All heavy atoms as an XYZ file, in Angstrom:
786
protein
N      79.961    114.802    208.290
C      78.580    114.402    208.317
C      78.238    114.028    209.752
O      78.981    113.351    210.428
C      78.363    113.208    207.382
C      76.950    112.720    207.465
S      76.409    111.386    206.372
C      77.796    110.582    205.775
N      77.046    114.431    210.183
C      76.594    114.158    211.536
C      75.629    112.980    211.521
O      74.754    112.892    210.687
C      75.893    115.389    212.110
C      75.496    115.238    213.543
C      74.872    116.507    214.066
C      74.427    116.286    215.489
N      73.763    117.465    216.025
N      75.803    112.066    212.448
C      74.938    110.899    212.557
C      73.832    111.222    213.539
O      74.074    111.674    214.657
C      75.731    109.656    213.034
C      74.810    108.478    213.211
C      76.848    109.343    212.064
N      72.577    110.981    213.108
C      71.422    111.265    213.951
C      71.101    110.039    214.797
O      70.788    108.974    214.271
C      70.226    111.626    213.063
C      69.011    112.037    213.876
O      69.149    112.243    215.095
O      67.942    112.159    213.277
N      71.210    110.162    216.090
C      70.930    109.063    217.008
C      69.546    109.178    217.632
O      69.307    108.666    218.723
C      71.979    109.021    218.120
C      73.331    108.622    217.601
O      73.411    107.873    216.643
N      74.385    109.122    218.222
N      68.604    109.805    216.972
C      67.289    110.041    217.553
C      66.330    108.868    217.390
O      65.198    108.935    217.841
C      66.659    111.289    216.927
O      66.451    111.065    215.549
N      66.760    107.776    216.753
C      65.892    106.619    216.569
C      65.767    105.904    217.908
O      66.750    105.595    218.567
C      66.461    105.659    215.505
C      66.534    106.375    214.163
C      65.626    104.402    215.404
C      67.184    105.569    213.079
N      64.517    105.654    218.313
C      64.280    104.991    219.586
C      64.024    103.511    219.337
O      63.348    103.143    218.392
C      63.073    105.616    220.295
C      63.292    107.081    220.618
C      62.043    107.711    221.199
O      61.011    107.083    221.280
N      62.160    108.969    221.587
N      64.550    102.674    220.209
C      64.336    101.242    220.048
C      62.993    100.850    220.634
O      62.466    101.495    221.524
C      65.456    100.455    220.727
O      65.427    100.709    222.113
N      62.435     99.763    220.127
C      61.160     99.247    220.607
C      61.472     98.057    221.505
O      61.975     97.040    221.056
C      60.265     98.805    219.419
C      58.955     98.241    219.925
C      60.038     99.958    218.477
N      61.166     98.186    222.786
C      61.483     97.110    223.724
C      60.242     96.532    224.368
O      60.325     95.542    225.078
C      62.413     97.631    224.833
O      61.778     98.730    225.484
C      63.752     98.037    224.272
N      59.089     97.115    224.119
C      57.866     96.675    224.782
C      57.021     95.734    223.929
O      55.839     95.613    224.138
C      57.016     97.892    225.179
C      57.719     98.770    226.183
O      58.604     98.306    226.894
N      57.342    100.034    226.246
N      57.591     95.069    222.969
C      56.845     94.156    222.124
C      57.023     92.740    222.671
O      58.140     92.289    222.898
C      57.343     94.211    220.658
C      56.603     93.203    219.804
C      57.179     95.606    220.106
N      55.912     92.070    222.888
C      55.993     90.700    223.387
C      55.591     89.735    222.283
O      55.028     90.129    221.268
C      55.081     90.514    224.596
O      53.726     90.623    224.193
N      55.853     88.464    222.509
C      55.511     87.448    221.522
C      54.009     87.378    221.297
O      53.548     87.017    220.225
C      56.043     86.087    221.957
N      53.213     87.731    222.267
C      51.762     87.701    222.139
C      51.218     88.798    221.253
O      50.091     88.718    220.778
N      52.015     89.848    221.021
C      51.570     90.961    220.177
C      51.631     90.627    218.685
O      51.011     91.282    217.879
C      52.434     92.201    220.430
C      52.211     92.775    221.816
O      51.175     92.457    222.436
O      53.086     93.530    222.280
N      52.370     89.611    218.320
C      52.520     89.241    216.917
C      51.309     88.423    216.499
O      50.941     87.459    217.148
C      53.816     88.427    216.703
C      53.946     88.017    215.253
C      55.020     89.227    217.148
N      50.675     88.836    215.380
C      49.507     88.107    214.889
C      49.942     86.820    214.222
O      50.872     86.803    213.426
C      48.721     88.958    213.893
C      48.056     90.145    214.527
C      47.252     90.896    213.491
C      46.593     92.108    214.121
N      45.828     92.847    213.140
N      49.250     85.744    214.555
C      49.551     84.446    213.958
C      48.743     84.299    212.681
O      47.558     84.585    212.654
C      49.206     83.326    214.944
C      49.630     81.968    214.470
C      49.361     80.922    215.530
C      49.778     79.567    215.030
N      49.510     78.532    216.011
N      49.409     83.807    211.596
C      48.715     83.592    210.342
C      47.890     82.320    210.426
O      48.310     81.348    211.033
C      49.712     83.439    209.196
C      50.306     84.745    208.765
C      51.128     84.517    207.564
N      52.434     84.047    208.029
C      53.406     83.656    207.254
N      53.250     83.642    205.964
N      54.546     83.251    207.741
N      46.745     82.313    209.750
C      45.976     81.071    209.688
C      46.779     79.999    208.963
O      47.565     80.293    208.071
C      44.729     81.437    208.880
C      44.688     82.917    208.827
C      46.070     83.414    209.103
N      46.562     78.740    209.322
C      47.342     77.651    208.749
C      47.075     77.438    207.262
O      47.902     76.914    206.553
C      47.057     76.354    209.503
C      47.621     76.374    210.898
C      47.371     75.067    211.613
O      47.132     74.048    210.932
O      47.403     75.057    212.841
N      45.920     77.828    206.771
C      45.618     77.574    205.366
C      45.969     78.733    204.450
O      45.672     78.693    203.282
C      44.142     77.190    205.185
C      43.203     78.311    205.603
O      43.643     79.324    206.145
N      41.916     78.123    205.363
N      46.620     79.752    204.934
C      47.006     80.858    204.063
C      48.371     80.600    203.462
O      49.146     79.789    203.940
C      47.031     82.176    204.859
O      48.108     82.164    205.764
N      48.681     81.316    202.379
C      49.966     81.141    201.697
C      51.053     81.795    202.519
O      50.855     82.842    203.118
C      49.912     81.751    200.300
N      52.218     81.185    202.537
C      53.341     81.758    203.265
C      53.983     82.839    202.416
O      53.704     83.002    201.248
C      54.358     80.669    203.597
O      54.978     80.215    202.415
N      54.911     83.571    203.015
C      55.562     84.658    202.300
C      56.444     84.150    201.167
O      56.788     84.887    200.276
C      56.392     85.499    203.274
O      57.409     84.688    203.852
N      56.827     82.887    201.173
C      57.660     82.353    200.098
C      56.837     81.935    198.889
O      57.373     81.519    197.888
C      58.463     81.156    200.608
O      57.590     80.101    200.917
N      55.506     82.021    198.978
C      54.657     81.670    197.852
C      54.237     80.217    197.871
O      53.531     79.760    196.999
N      54.632     79.455    198.867
C      54.269     78.051    198.952
C      52.964     77.950    199.712
O      52.814     78.509    200.789
C      55.368     77.243    199.691
C      54.957     75.806    199.840
C      56.683     77.361    198.957
N      52.023     77.229    199.144
C      50.723     77.101    199.789
C      50.712     75.885    200.689
O      51.538     74.990    200.572
C      49.629     76.998    198.728
C      49.521     78.277    197.917
C      48.377     78.232    196.938
O      47.515     77.339    197.058
O      48.346     79.090    196.061
N      49.739     75.850    201.588
C      49.665     74.737    202.522
C      49.275     73.455    201.803
O      48.846     73.458    200.662
C      48.650     75.054    203.615
O      47.349     75.025    203.072
N      49.404     72.349    202.518
C      49.115     71.043    201.930
C      47.637     70.887    201.595
O      47.274     70.116    200.727
C      49.544     69.942    202.898
C      51.037     69.892    203.118
C      51.431     68.861    204.161
O      50.598     67.997    204.482
O      52.561     68.926    204.641
N      46.750     71.614    202.272
C      45.315     71.463    202.062
C      44.828     72.147    200.795
O      43.775     71.807    200.278
C      44.545     72.027    203.255
C      44.828     71.241    204.525
O      45.174     70.066    204.460
N      44.693     71.889    205.656
N      45.560     73.113    200.298
C      45.105     73.871    199.130
C      45.419     73.106    197.849
O      46.450     72.456    197.733
C      45.786     75.235    199.097
N      44.503     73.160    196.885
C      44.738     72.556    195.576
C      45.445     73.574    194.707
O      44.921     74.644    194.452
C      43.415     72.145    194.915
C      42.758     71.005    195.644
O      43.438     70.175    196.222
N      41.444     70.970    195.629
N      46.632     73.249    194.264
C      47.367     74.176    193.413
C      48.031     73.392    192.289
O      48.312     72.207    192.417
C      48.424     74.923    194.217
O      49.349     74.024    194.762
N      48.245     74.075    191.177
C      48.857     73.447    190.015
C      50.194     74.105    189.746
O      50.392     75.280    190.021
C      47.954     73.607    188.798
N      51.107     73.344    189.213
C      52.416     73.857    188.849
C      52.508     73.834    187.339
O      52.187     72.839    186.704
C      53.537     72.979    189.455
C      54.892     73.449    188.970
C      53.458     72.999    190.964
N      52.936     74.949    186.758
C      53.089     75.048    185.314
C      54.561     75.242    184.993
O      55.200     76.144    185.517
C      52.282     76.234    184.771
C      52.519     76.482    183.319
N      52.053     75.638    182.339
C      53.186     77.463    182.678
C      52.421     76.098    181.163
N      53.117     77.204    181.344
N      55.102     74.383    184.137
C      56.488     74.503    183.700
C      56.468     75.041    182.281
O      55.843     74.464    181.395
C      57.205     73.140    183.762
C      57.221     72.638    185.203
C      58.612     73.258    183.200
C      57.809     71.269    185.362
N      57.145     76.165    182.085
C      57.122     76.814    180.776
C      57.925     76.021    179.751
O      58.723     75.150    180.078
C      57.697     78.233    180.889
O      59.098     78.166    181.101
N      57.721     76.362    178.492
C      58.451     75.699    177.410
C      59.941     76.022    177.487
O      60.772     75.213    177.079
C      57.892     76.116    176.058
O      58.027     77.508    175.877
N      60.279     77.192    178.053
C      61.691     77.551    178.203
C      62.382     76.574    179.147
O      63.512     76.160    178.909
C      61.853     78.975    178.740
C      61.348     80.016    177.804
N      61.922     80.258    176.576
C      60.317     80.886    177.911
C      61.269     81.230    175.968
N      60.286     81.624    176.757
N      61.709     76.195    180.203
C      62.264     75.239    181.153
C      62.457     73.879    180.490
O      63.475     73.215    180.690
C      61.347     75.108    182.362
O      61.806     74.114    183.224
N      61.487     73.463    179.706
C      61.578     72.185    179.009
C      62.741     72.205    178.022
O      63.513     71.243    177.936
C      60.265     71.886    178.267
O      59.189     71.971    179.196
C      60.281     70.520    177.627
N      62.892     73.304    177.278
C      64.004     73.434    176.332
C      65.342     73.415    177.057
O      66.310     72.812    176.582
C      63.881     74.715    175.508
C      62.734     74.668    174.540
O      62.251     73.595    174.184
N      62.274     75.829    174.108
N      65.411     74.063    178.210
C      66.638     74.084    178.985
C      67.008     72.683    179.449
O      68.159     72.273    179.379
C      66.491     75.015    180.185
C      67.695     75.138    181.103
C      68.894     75.687    180.345
C      67.368     76.039    182.282
N      66.025     71.944    179.910
C      66.262     70.571    180.362
C      66.757     69.700    179.209
O      67.680     68.900    179.375
C      64.973     70.002    180.962
C      65.160     68.723    181.682
C      65.976     68.927    182.940
C      66.032     67.656    183.747
N      66.966     67.736    184.837
N      66.172     69.856    178.024
C      66.595     69.092    176.851
C      68.031     69.444    176.469
O      68.851     68.562    176.211
C      65.657     69.367    175.662
O      64.327     69.057    176.050
C      66.047     68.559    174.444
N      68.337     70.730    176.457
C      69.691     71.187    176.125
C      70.693     70.661    177.135
O      71.787     70.236    176.767
C      69.743     72.721    176.082
O      68.770     73.189    175.151
C      71.110     73.219    175.679
N      70.310     70.667    178.399
C      71.197     70.172    179.450
C      71.496     68.685    179.259
O      72.639     68.254    179.381
C      70.555     70.403    180.814
C      71.388     69.930    181.978
C      70.691     70.142    183.307
O      69.669     70.843    183.349
O      71.176     69.584    184.296
N      70.484     67.905    178.941
C      70.707     66.469    178.760
C      71.564     66.195    177.537
O      72.396     65.284    177.532
C      69.386     65.719    178.671
O      68.680     66.090    177.513
N      71.410     66.983    176.479
C      72.235     66.813    175.277
C      73.687     67.155    175.599
O      74.601     66.428    175.225
C      71.711     67.683    174.117
C      70.384     67.131    173.613
C      72.735     67.759    172.979
C      69.671     68.043    172.629
N      73.900     68.261    176.320
C      75.268     68.674    176.631
C      75.943     67.704    177.592
O      77.161     67.561    177.569
C      75.298     70.092    177.190
O      74.677     70.140    178.456
N      75.172     67.034    178.439
C      75.763     66.050    179.340
C      76.242     64.822    178.589
O      77.160     64.134    179.042
C      74.750     65.629    180.416
C      74.530     66.701    181.450
O      75.351     67.591    181.614
N      73.417     66.626    182.143
N      75.642     64.539    177.450
C      76.016     63.367    176.665
C      77.170     63.628    175.705
O      77.747     62.702    175.161
C      74.813     62.843    175.874
C      73.725     62.318    176.786
O      74.003     61.850    177.883
N      72.487     62.406    176.331
N      77.490     64.887    175.470
C      78.542     65.241    174.527
C      79.712     65.873    175.259
O      79.530     66.659    176.168
C      78.013     66.229    173.485
C      76.920     65.668    172.609
C      76.385     66.689    171.621
O      76.978     67.770    171.485
O      75.360     66.405    171.003
N      80.919     65.538    174.839
C      82.108     66.147    175.424
C      82.254     67.561    174.877
O      82.207     67.777    173.673
C      83.338     65.326    175.096
N      82.415     68.514    175.764
C      82.552     69.902    175.355
C      83.987     70.203    174.958
O      84.248     70.978    174.052
C      82.096     70.845    176.497
C      82.305     72.287    176.128
C      80.657     70.577    176.849
N      84.928     69.534    175.614
C      86.342     69.782    175.375
C      87.016     68.476    174.954
O      86.802     67.432    175.563
C      87.009     70.321    176.666
C      88.497     70.522    176.461
C      86.344     71.599    177.116
N      87.838     68.578    173.900
C      88.626     67.421    173.453
C      89.915     67.405    174.274
O      90.870     68.152    173.993
C      88.915     67.551    171.962
C      89.653     66.350    171.398
O      89.968     65.411    172.174
O      89.908     66.348    170.178
N      89.934     66.566    175.305
C      91.045     66.531    176.253
C      92.363     66.194    175.563
O      93.403     66.789    175.869
C      90.763     65.504    177.386
C      89.471     65.840    178.128
C      91.934     65.411    178.348
C      89.500     67.155    178.860
N      92.333     65.276    174.614
C      93.573     64.890    173.931
C      94.137     66.062    173.121
O      95.361     66.276    173.092
C      93.358     63.680    173.043
O      92.409     63.957    172.037
N      93.243     66.837    172.506
C      93.706     68.009    171.735
C      94.298     69.062    172.659
O      95.321     69.688    172.332
C      92.538     68.586    170.933
C      92.885     69.786    170.108
C      93.780     69.428    168.928
N      94.033     70.616    168.146
C      95.219     70.934    167.632
N      96.241     70.122    167.760
N      95.378     72.042    166.963
N      93.698     69.243    173.812
C      94.218     70.198    174.792
C      95.619     69.781    175.232
O      96.525     70.613    175.337
C      93.266     70.321    176.006
C      93.903     71.134    177.119
C      91.943     70.941    175.592
N      95.805     68.487    175.477
C      97.122     67.984    175.879
C      98.159     68.210    174.770
O      99.299     68.572    175.050
C      97.049     66.499    176.232
C      96.348     66.221    177.551
C      97.009     66.940    178.708
O      96.477     67.924    179.200
N      98.155     66.476    179.139
N      97.775     67.986    173.501
C      98.686     68.223    172.378
C      99.130     69.679    172.339
O     100.317     69.970    172.150
C      98.000     67.887    171.052
C      97.787     66.423    170.783
C      97.017     66.203    169.483
O      97.096     67.048    168.565
O      96.324     65.170    169.389
N      98.160     70.590    172.506
C      98.476     72.021    172.460
C      99.366     72.411    173.638
O     100.337     73.161    173.476
C      97.185     72.857    172.421
C      96.447     72.615    171.093
C      97.482     74.343    172.609
C      95.057     73.206    171.046
N      99.075     71.893    174.831
C      99.908     72.177    176.007
C     101.346     71.725    175.771
O     102.299     72.452    176.080
C      99.355     71.460    177.238
C      98.245     72.160    177.933
C      97.866     71.342    179.160
C      97.077     72.137    180.148
N      96.754     71.348    181.347
N     101.489     70.536    175.233
C     102.829     70.000    174.972
C     103.560     70.863    173.959
O     104.748     71.173    174.126
C     102.743     68.567    174.456
O     102.194     67.729    175.424
N     102.873     71.245    172.882
C     103.496     72.070    171.848
C     103.915     73.423    172.405
O     104.996     73.934    172.066
C     102.541     72.240    170.667
N     103.103     74.005    173.269
C     103.451     75.304    173.867
C     104.668     75.155    174.767
O     105.622     75.952    174.702
C     102.256     75.888    174.639
C     101.153     76.312    173.672
C     102.691     77.073    175.500
C      99.855     76.718    174.341
N     104.653     74.127    175.629
C     105.777     73.953    176.555
C     107.070     73.601    175.826
O     108.160     73.946    176.278
C     105.451     72.899    177.609
O     105.262     71.649    177.011
N     106.980     72.928    174.677
C     108.165     72.580    173.889
C     108.592     73.717    172.967
O     109.660     73.655    172.361
C     107.888     71.326    173.060
C     107.661     70.087    173.885
C     107.136     68.918    173.073
O     106.954     69.061    171.833
O     106.880     67.863    173.682
N     107.742     74.728    172.824
C     108.079     75.855    171.948
C     107.820     75.586    170.488
O     108.323     76.302    169.621
N     107.011     74.572    170.170
C     106.753     74.229    168.766
C     105.357     74.646    168.308
O     104.990     74.392    167.167
C     106.904     72.716    168.560
O     105.999     72.024    169.421
C     108.327     72.264    168.844
N     104.594     75.286    169.160
C     103.230     75.693    168.802
C     103.292     76.891    167.866
O     103.931     77.904    168.160
C     102.432     76.033    170.053
C     100.991     76.366    169.779
C     100.081     75.367    169.475
C     100.544     77.677    169.820
C      98.758     75.664    169.216
C      99.219     77.982    169.571
C      98.322     76.982    169.264
N     102.648     76.769    166.720
C     102.620     77.842    165.724
C     101.251     78.510    165.733
O     100.220     77.837    165.664
C     102.884     77.284    164.309
C     104.179     76.549    164.164
C     105.335     77.502    164.100
C     106.596     76.706    163.791
N     107.766     77.243    164.404
N     101.250     79.823    165.774
C     100.008     80.601    165.727
C      99.815     81.074    164.298
O     100.701     81.687    163.712
C     100.076     81.811    166.693
C      98.821     82.663    166.586
C     100.289     81.342    168.113
N      98.637     80.785    163.740
C      98.324     81.208    162.385
C      97.315     82.354    162.479
O      96.116     82.125    162.655
C      97.752     80.036    161.582
C      97.574     80.375    160.122
O      97.546     81.541    159.736
N      97.438     79.344    159.301
N      97.770     83.605    162.337
C      96.868     84.749    162.512
C      95.733     84.798    161.490
O      94.655     85.290    161.790
C      97.787     85.967    162.389
C      99.067     85.482    161.843
C      99.135     84.006    162.063
N      95.952     84.266    160.293
C      94.888     84.263    159.283
C      93.719     83.378    159.723
O      92.552     83.742    159.573
C      95.425     83.780    157.930
C      96.410     84.768    157.304
O      96.305     85.975    157.615
O      97.279     84.317    156.532
N      94.021     82.206    160.248
C      92.975     81.293    160.710
C      92.231     81.906    161.903
O      90.994     81.842    161.980
C      93.577     79.916    161.092
C      92.535     79.028    161.756
C      94.159     79.237    159.865
N      92.981     82.521    162.813
C      92.354     83.152    163.979
C      91.401     84.258    163.530
O      90.267     84.353    164.004
C      93.421     83.700    164.946
C      94.197     82.533    165.549
C      92.784     84.568    166.032
C      95.387     82.940    166.371
N      91.842     85.095    162.595
C      91.005     86.187    162.106
C      89.750     85.660    161.408
O      88.644     86.170    161.635
C      91.806     87.075    161.156
N      89.905     84.627    160.585
C      88.750     84.052    159.890
C      87.726     83.479    160.859
O      86.521     83.698    160.721
C      89.202     82.962    158.912
C      89.956     83.516    157.699
O      89.815     84.730    157.420
O      90.672     82.726    157.049
N      88.197     82.746    161.842
C      87.269     82.142    162.816
C      86.621     83.192    163.705
O      85.457     83.048    164.082
C      87.985     81.088    163.633
C      88.327     79.885    162.762
C      88.735     78.698    163.549
N      89.060     77.602    162.653
C      89.825     76.588    162.990
N      90.341     76.512    164.194
N      90.072     75.627    162.121
N      87.358     84.249    164.016
C      86.777     85.338    164.792
C      85.658     86.015    164.006
O      84.581     86.299    164.549
C      87.854     86.354    165.175
C      87.411     87.552    166.008
C      86.818     87.103    167.335
C      88.572     88.495    166.247
N      85.875     86.256    162.721
C      84.839     86.852    161.881
C      83.621     85.937    161.764
O      82.479     86.405    161.784
C      85.395     87.179    160.491
C      86.371     88.357    160.440
C      87.005     88.466    159.060
C      85.674     89.641    160.821
N      83.843     84.626    161.634
C      82.726     83.674    161.583
C      81.894     83.751    162.861
O      80.657     83.747    162.813
C      83.254     82.245    161.400
C      83.782     81.946    160.024
C      84.416     80.554    159.954
O      84.107     79.700    160.815
O      85.223     80.329    159.039
N      82.566     83.826    163.994
C      81.868     83.889    165.279
C      81.043     85.164    165.387
O      79.889     85.143    165.830
C      82.877     83.814    166.441
O      83.622     82.609    166.324
C      82.184     83.870    167.787
N      81.612     86.277    164.946
C      80.888     87.550    165.001
C      79.665     87.504    164.094
O      78.576     87.950    164.477
C      81.822     88.724    164.618
C      81.041     90.008    164.430
C      82.905     88.907    165.672
N      79.805     86.927    162.905
C      78.663     86.803    161.992
C      77.556     85.953    162.607
O      76.370     86.299    162.518
C      79.105     86.191    160.654
C      79.920     87.121    159.792
C      80.384     86.416    158.526
C      81.317     87.290    157.717
N      81.831     86.583    156.522
N      77.924     84.847    163.248
C      76.932     83.991    163.905
C      76.219     84.733    165.031
O      75.000     84.626    165.183
C      77.603     82.730    164.458
C      78.042     81.758    163.396
C      78.834     80.589    163.972
O      78.910     80.459    165.211
O      79.375     79.808    163.181
N      76.974     85.503    165.809
C      76.364     86.264    166.905
C      75.397     87.319    166.387
O      74.323     87.525    166.953
C      77.448     86.915    167.771
C      78.272     85.974    168.630
C      79.433     86.721    169.277
C      77.399     85.322    169.688
N      75.759     87.977    165.298
C      74.881     88.987    164.703
C      73.606     88.338    164.188
O      72.502     88.843    164.406
C      75.615     89.759    163.582
C      76.700     90.653    164.187
C      74.633     90.585    162.749
C      77.618     91.303    163.171
N      73.736     87.201    163.505
C      72.556     86.504    162.990
C      71.660     86.035    164.130
O      70.436     86.123    164.043
C      72.975     85.317    162.121
C      73.581     85.720    160.807
C      74.154     84.538    160.035
O      74.230     83.429    160.547
N      74.563     84.788    158.790
N      72.256     85.533    165.188
C      71.477     85.086    166.353
C      70.724     86.253    166.982
O      69.555     86.133    167.318
C      72.407     84.444    167.398
O      73.100     83.367    166.792
C      71.614     83.941    168.581
N      71.393     87.379    167.111
C      70.765     88.563    167.708
C      69.634     89.080    166.826
O      68.587     89.472    167.307
C      71.798     89.656    167.959
C      71.260     90.809    168.753
C      72.341     91.764    169.163
C      71.753     92.842    170.027
N      72.762     93.763    170.508
N      69.821     89.077    165.518
C      68.777     89.535    164.608
C      67.588     88.584    164.633
O      66.450     89.009    164.490
C      69.322     89.648    163.183
C      70.261     90.813    163.000
C      70.908     90.861    161.612
O      70.720     89.893    160.831
O      71.578     91.846    161.313
N      67.831     87.324    164.826
C      66.757     86.332    164.891
C      65.883     86.493    166.113
O      64.705     86.160    166.101
N      66.428     87.017    167.213
C      65.660     87.218    168.449
C      64.797     88.463    168.379
O      63.786     88.534    169.033
C      66.629     87.378    169.631
C      67.209     86.096    170.092
C      67.856     86.333    171.414
N      69.090     85.591    171.500
C      70.019     85.786    172.382
N      69.889     86.758    173.257
N      71.089     85.069    172.405
N      65.248     89.476    167.663
C      64.524     90.762    167.652
C      63.220     90.689    166.929
O      62.868     89.908    166.195
C      65.390     91.847    167.012
O      66.574     91.994    167.756
């Protein structure tokens, strides 16, 4: 493949050639100046997310003592895997996911 070096650089541009934006116009980030009256709307999804976050912060997600018991049992070689329980819980999880997906559609 051949690289085309025909692009010419622009070296004759000075700082005075750049147009200055008026102070009361919106910036490219969407933030308006302090003089403009603007309202902020927070959707219900944001409110629900905040509520869920506060609930999850108050509840322990992981039972640390149970994790330690399982670690000890694995390291001692006494941990028993019950494939029937694993299969049942996996099926329950799949059913819940299907119901959740059907509820959104």
